[in-house]
C-alpha positions in Angstrom: 0.0 0.0 0.0 1.4 3.3 -0.9 2.2 6.0 1.5 -0.5 8.1 0.1 -3.0 5.4 0.8 -1.8 5.1 4.3 -2.2 8.8 4.9 -5.7 8.7 3.5 -6.6 5.9 5.9 -4.9 7.5 8.9 -2.3 4.7 9.1 1.2 5.7 9.8 3.6 4.3 7.3 7.3 4.6 7.5 8.4 6.9 10.2 8.8 10.4 8.9 12.1 12.0 9.2 12.6 15.6 10.0 15.4 17.4 8.4 18.3 17.7 10.7 20.3 20.7 11.2 23.3 19.1 9.7 21.5 18.0 6.7 20.8 14.5 8.0 17.3 13.3 8.7 16.2 12.7 12.4 13.2 10.6 13.5 10.1 12.5 14.9 8.3 11.7 18.3 6.0 8.8 17.6 3.2 10.2 20.1 3.4 13.7 18.7 0.2 15.0 17.0 0.0 18.4 15.5 -3.5 19.2 17.4 -2.8 17.4 20.7 -1.4 20.4 22.5 -4.4 22.8 22.0 -6.9 20.0 22.9 -5.1 19.3 26.2 -5.0 22.9 27.1 -8.7 23.4 26.4 -9.5 20.3 28.5 -7.6 21.6 31.4 -9.4 25.0 31.2 -12.8 23.3 31.1 -11.9 21.1 34.1 -10.7 24.1 36.0 -13.9 26.0 35.2 -16.1 23.0 36.3 -14.2 22.8 39.6 -14.7 26.5 40.1 -18.4 26.2 39.4 -18.7 23.2 41.8 -16.9 25.2 44.5 -19.1 28.2 44.0 -22.2 26.0 44.1 -21.1 24.2 47.2 -20.3 27.6 48.9 -23.7 29.0 47.8 -25.5 25.9 49.2 -23.7 26.2 52.5 -24.5 29.9 52.8 -28.1 29.4 51.7 -28.6 26.6 54.3 -27.0 28.8 57.0 -29.4 31.7 56.1 -32.4 29.4 56.1 -31.4 27.9 59.4 -31.1 31.3 60.9 -34.4 32.5 59.5 -36.1 29.3 60.8 -34.7 29.8 64.2 -35.8 33.5 64.2 -39.3 32.5 63.0 -39.5 29.8 65.6 -38.5 32.2 68.3 -40.9 34.8 67.1 -43.8 32.3 67.0 -42.9 31.0 70.4 -43.0 34.5 71.9 -46.4 35.4 73.5 -47.7 38.9 72.8 -50.3 40.1 75.3 -52.3 43.3 75.9 -52.8 44.4 79.5 -55.3 46.5 81.4 -55.5 47.8 84.9 -58.4 47.4 87.4 -60.4 50.5 88.3 -61.9 51.4 91.6 -65.6 51.6 91.7 -66.1 55.2 92.4 -68.8 56.7 94.6 -70.5 58.2 91.6 -71.1 54.8 90.0 -74.4 53.1 90.4 -75.3 49.5 90.7 -77.6 48.3 87.9 -79.8 45.3 88.5 -82.6 43.7 86.5 -86.2 43.8 87.7 -89.8 43.2 86.6 -92.5 45.8 87.0 -95.6 44.8 89.1 -98.7 46.6 90.0 -98.7 48.0 93.6 -101.7 45.7 94.0 -102.3 42.6 91.9 -105.2 40.3 92.7 -106.9 37.3 91.0 -110.7 37.6 91.3 -112.5 34.3 92.1 -116.2 33.5 92.3 -117.7 33.1 95.8 -120.9 31.4 94.6 -121.1 28.4 92.3 -123.2 28.7 89.2 -123.3 29.7 85.5 -122.0 32.9 84.0 -124.9 35.1 82.9 -122.7 37.9 81.5 -119.3 39.6 81.8 -119.1 43.4 81.7 -115.3 44.1 81.6 -112.6 42.8 79.3 -108.8 43.1 79.4 -107.5 46.6 79.5 -110.7 48.0 81.0 -110.2 50.5 83.9 -112.7 49.9 86.7 -113.6 51.7 89.9 -113.9 50.1 93.3 -117.2 48.2 93.6 -117.9 48.2 89.8 -119.4 45.0 88.5 -117.2 42.7 86.4 -119.6 39.8 85.8 -122.8 38.2 87.0 -123.4 34.6 87.9 -126.7 32.6 87.9 -126.8 30.6 91.2 -130.0 28.4 91.2 -128.8 26.2 94.0 -128.0 29.1 96.2 -131.4 30.7 95.4 -133.2 27.5 96.5 -131.1 27.2 99.6 -131.9 30.7 100.5 -135.7 30.0 100.1 -135.3 27.0 102.3 -133.4 28.9 104.9 -136.1 31.6 105.0 -138.8 28.9 105.5 -136.7 27.3 108.2 -136.3 30.6 109.9 -140.1 31.1 109.9 -140.6 27.6 111.4 -138.0 28.4 114.1 -139.8 31.7 114.9 -143.1 29.9 115.1 -141.7 27.3 117.4 -140.2 30.0 119.5 -143.5 31.8 120.0 -145.1 28.5 121.1 -142.3 27.6 123.4 -142.4 31.1 124.9 -146.1 31.0 125.5 -145.9 27.5 127.1 -143.0 28.5 129.4 -145.0 31.6 130.6 -148.2 29.5 131.2 -146.3 26.8 133.1 -144.5 29.4 135.2 -147.9 30.8 136.2 -149.2 27.3 137.0 -146.1 26.6 139.1 -146.9 29.5 141.3 -150.2 27.9 142.1 -148.5 24.5 142.6 -150.6 23.1 139.7 -147.5 21.7 138.0 -144.2 20.4 139.2 -140.9 22.2 139.0 -139.7 19.5 136.6 -142.4 20.2 134.2 -141.6 24.0 134.4 -137.9 23.3 133.7 -138.8 21.2 130.6 -140.9 24.1 129.2 -138.2 26.6 130.0 -135.6 24.4 128.3 -137.8 24.1 125.2 -138.1 27.8 125.1 -134.3 28.2 125.3 -133.8 25.7 122.5 -136.3 27.5 120.3 -134.4 30.8 120.8 -131.2 29.0 119.8 -132.9 27.4 116.8 -134.1 30.8 115.6 -130.6 32.3 116.0 -129.2 29.4 113.9 -131.9 29.9 111.2 -131.1 33.6 111.1 -127.4 32.9 110.7 -127.9 30.4 107.9 -130.3 32.8 106.1 -127.8 35.7 106.4 -125.0 33.4 105.0 -127.1 32.5 102.0 -128.0 36.1 101.5 -124.3 37.0 101.4 -123.8 34.3 98.8 -126.6 35.8 96.8 -124.7 39.1 96.9 -121.7 37.3 95.4 -123.7 36.6 92.3 -122.3 39.9 91.1 -118.5 39.8 90.8 -117.2 43.3 91.7 -113.8 45.0 91.7 -112.3 45.1 95.2 -110.2 48.1 94.2 -109.7 50.6 91.4 -107.4 49.2 88.7 -107.0 47.7 85.3 -108.3 44.3 84.2 -105.2 42.4 83.0 -106.8 39.0 82.4 -110.2 37.5 81.8 -110.8 33.7 81.7 -114.6 33.3 81.6 -117.3 33.3 78.9 -121.1 33.3 79.1 -122.6 30.0 80.1 -119.5 28.5 81.8 -120.0 26.6 85.0 -118.1 28.4 87.8 -117.0 26.6 91.0 -116.8 28.8 94.1 -113.4 29.5 95.7 -109.9 28.9 94.4 -109.5 25.3 95.4 -110.2 22.2 93.3 -111.5 23.0 89.9 -112.0 26.7 90.7 -110.1 29.3 88.7 -109.7 33.0 88.7 -112.4 34.8 86.6 -110.4 38.0 86.3 -107.0 39.5 87.3 -107.0 43.0 88.5 -104.0 45.3 89.0 -103.5 48.8 90.3 -100.7 50.2 88.1 -100.2 53.6 89.7 -97.8 53.4 91.4 -95.8 50.4 90.2 -93.4 48.4 92.3 -90.2 46.6 91.4 -88.5 43.9 93.4 -84.7 43.6 93.0 -82.1 41.5 94.7 -79.0 43.3 95.9 -75.8 41.3 96.4 -74.5 41.0 99.9 -71.5 43.2 99.2 -73.9 46.2 98.7 -76.6 45.3 101.1 -75.3 47.6 103.9 -75.1 50.6 101.5 -78.8 50.6 100.4 -81.1 52.7 102.5 -84.9 53.1 102.6 -85.7 56.4 100.8 -82.8 56.2 98.4 -83.7 57.6 94.9 -83.3 55.1 92.0 -83.5 55.4 88.2 -85.5 52.9 86.2 -85.0 52.4 82.4 -86.7 50.2 79.8 -85.0 49.2 76.6 -88.0 49.9 74.5 -88.2 53.5 75.9 -84.8 54.7 74.9 -83.5 57.9 76.6 -86.2 57.9 79.2 -85.4 57.5 82.9 -88.2 57.0 85.5 -87.5 58.0 89.0 -88.6 56.0 92.1 -87.6 55.4 95.7 -86.6 52.5 97.8 -89.8 51.8 99.8 -88.6 48.9 102.1 -86.0 46.1 102.4 -86.3 42.6 103.6 -83.9 43.3 106.5 -82.2 40.0 106.1 -79.9 38.2 103.6 -81.3 35.3 101.7 -79.0 32.3 102.7 -79.5 30.6 99.3 -78.7 33.5 97.0 -76.8 35.8 99.4 -78.9 38.8 98.3 -81.1 41.3 100.0 -84.6 41.8 98.5 -85.7 45.4 98.2 -88.9 47.0 97.0 -89.0 50.1 94.9 -92.1 52.3 94.4 -92.3 53.9 91.0 -95.0 56.6 90.1 -96.8 55.9 86.8 -99.3 58.7 86.4 -99.1 58.8 82.6 -99.3 54.9 82.4 -96.2 54.8 80.1 -94.9 51.8 82.0 -96.7 48.5 81.8 -96.9 45.9 84.5 -94.8 42.9 83.7 -92.2 44.8 81.7 -88.5 44.0 82.1 -86.5 47.0 83.3 -83.0 48.0 84.6 -82.8 49.5 88.0 -79.9 51.8 88.8 -79.2 52.0 92.6 -76.9 54.7 93.9 -74.1 53.2 96.0 -73.0 55.5 98.7 -69.8 55.5 100.8 -66.3 54.3 99.9 -65.6 50.7 98.8 -62.6 48.5 98.1 -64.4 46.9 95.1 -62.5 47.0 91.8 -64.0 46.6 88.3 -62.2 44.8 85.5 -63.3 43.8 81.9 -65.0 40.5 81.9 -62.5 39.1 79.4 -59.6 39.0 81.8 -61.1 36.2 83.9 -59.7 32.6 83.6 -61.9 29.8 84.9 -59.7 27.0 86.0 -60.5 23.8 87.9 -58.8 25.2 91.0 -61.0 28.4 90.9 -61.3 31.8 89.3 -57.9 33.3 88.2 -56.5 36.4 86.5 -53.1 36.6 84.7 -50.9 39.4 86.0 -47.7 40.5 84.2 -44.8 41.3 86.6 -41.9 43.7 86.0 -39.8 40.9 84.4 -42.5 40.1 81.8 -43.5 36.9 83.5 -47.0 35.6 84.1 -48.4 35.2 87.7 -51.8 33.6 88.0 -53.7 35.0 91.0 -56.9 33.8 92.7 -59.7 36.4 92.8 -63.2 36.7 94.2 -65.9 37.9 91.8 -68.6 40.2 93.0 -71.4 41.4 90.8 -71.5 40.7 87.1 -72.0 44.1 85.3 -72.1 42.7 81.8 -69.0 43.9 80.0 -67.2 44.2 83.3 -67.2 42.3 86.7 -66.4 43.4 90.2 -63.4 41.9 91.9 -63.6 41.9 95.7 -60.0 40.8 96.4 -56.8 39.3 94.9 -55.6 42.3 92.8 -54.8 46.0 93.0 -55.0 49.0 90.7 -51.3 48.8 89.8 -51.4 45.2 88.5 -51.2 44.6 84.7 -54.0 42.2 83.8 -53.8 40.2 80.6 -56.7 40.7 78.2 -58.1 37.6 76.6 -55.6 35.2 78.2 -55.0 31.9 76.4 -56.2 28.8 78.2 -52.7 27.4 78.0 -51.2 30.4 79.9 -49.4 29.3 83.0 -47.3 30.6 85.8 -43.8 32.0 84.9 -44.6 32.1 81.1 -42.5 34.9 79.5 -44.7 37.3 77.5 -44.2 40.6 75.6 -46.6 43.4 76.4 -47.9 45.3 73.4 -50.0 48.5 73.4 -53.5 48.2 72.1 -54.1 49.8 68.7 -56.3 52.9 68.7 -59.8 52.4 67.3 -59.1 54.7 64.3 -56.1 52.5 63.3 -58.2 49.4 63.6 -60.8 50.9 61.3 -58.3 51.8 58.7 -56.7 48.4 58.8 -60.1 46.7 58.6 -62.3 49.0 56.4 
């Protein structure tokens, strides 16, 4: 094969000779290639670049992991930190009033029952009617009472007739005794018969008067001036006398001027309520109107079950704006100094061991204190002991809050800021 053919096939033929300096030919390096040097140089540069990139990537990974670890630690610390808002207890000043619920009642309220049994002939007054004392409310037909009265009148006449005969006989036998025409025994018998006849006539008179009174009860009248608040009868109904057994009230009558209110004052305030104290009464449906009354009387003793003092308040109602049975709020003035403190109701913790509040000390640590609750005022409650006005109380404490927990106190946002944040 020719040398040309070998060159075309990439097969080295006879070793080439390079011209020597002295004119003689010298053999070339068998591993020498004309492009080998640049290729090796480029390969080294590429390897060095890859190593640099790997080093940069490793460094970036280490730095990124360190940054992420630090951010995670800061986030964990931030989330583990407790932020709380605090409030201080306020003393219940002398100008504050004690507000208690109550129900309006008529100064007199009475159910009206029938005294005679019979059938309702008619009723004259319905609910809402204003009646005067002695005015007729209804009329009852009492046939049995009518017959009993007729019988009692006849029995009374019989007793009177028997009395006349007994009297005449006693007088005659007394005259005969003076003449010794009859014995003393016979005179005593006639005298005894006369005495019995007198007693029988008195009994007949009493029975007749009783039935006459029952006849008078055929008309059901108002025992006092007031308003009919309930009617439970209709024409033709059978009415049983009295309020026992099947008897029921025909009407309910109430005197609504003045009204009265019964309220129950907690023991903590019982010594500070006096008879004659002025009170203010408000009703939710009559916004902006305050009705003024006075403390009429107190029970004078604490109820051992509720630990409250019952008081009665008289309230004028000349214009009849207030209705008996309405739910009202009664504001009682509390005179004198008191150690009672008021706090928002959302600072109270109810634990199995009792009622607690969370107090933040100067070091930012939680101290749970036992407190005694007085009266519940709705959005606030009274605290009788356990805290002072200088204590910082945690608002809306978490159920998991415990002693010695470290917290961060933040200031509450103003209402305007909250509105802008939550339009």
